[in-house]
Structures are given as structure tokens and as C-alpha cells.
Steps between C-alpha positions, in 0.01 A plus 500: 500500500248483777516353844204354685444483877173353620333559163607866470711631209784742572431776247823682589705222336279512191542879479877477524507240225287718269722799567806292429353388164402855405851623584653224284274586208584870536876426506479277192297765312748767597795294377321417175416865435863593576625251245258631235597858580876431478463299180284767346760770559811298418664530161430212264870415466539475880203255523634293205845481657358397838287231338791381290726457804230312687459261202871431500512449876221241491644318199211591265613511138433846366714515189 
């Protein structure tokens, strides 16, 4: 978002917006890598049981 006063652009606002977007991208990437890491080290039966419980909770027919 930029603000204009007498034809001038406030670059400070633009810089804050860009930093905010970069922080959001970094946070999402960190969460995604965390999920992949946890899923990669979890036992297969634990993942199956977790997915099975979610299917039942959402009403999805699984068997």
C-alpha cells in the first residue's frame, strides 16, 4: 500500500508491506517444512490412525 502527498510516494509504507509479505511467506514455509518433517518421522500406523480419525470426524466414508 502506498500513500501519496502532493505527487510523492511514501516508500516507507511500501517497504513495510514488502517485509510483511516476506515474513508471511517465511512463516508458511516454516510451517510446511515442519509438517513434512513430522510426517516423515512419524510411524506409518500413527499417520494412518490420525487420518482415519479425521475421516470419521468429517463424515467421510472410509470403510
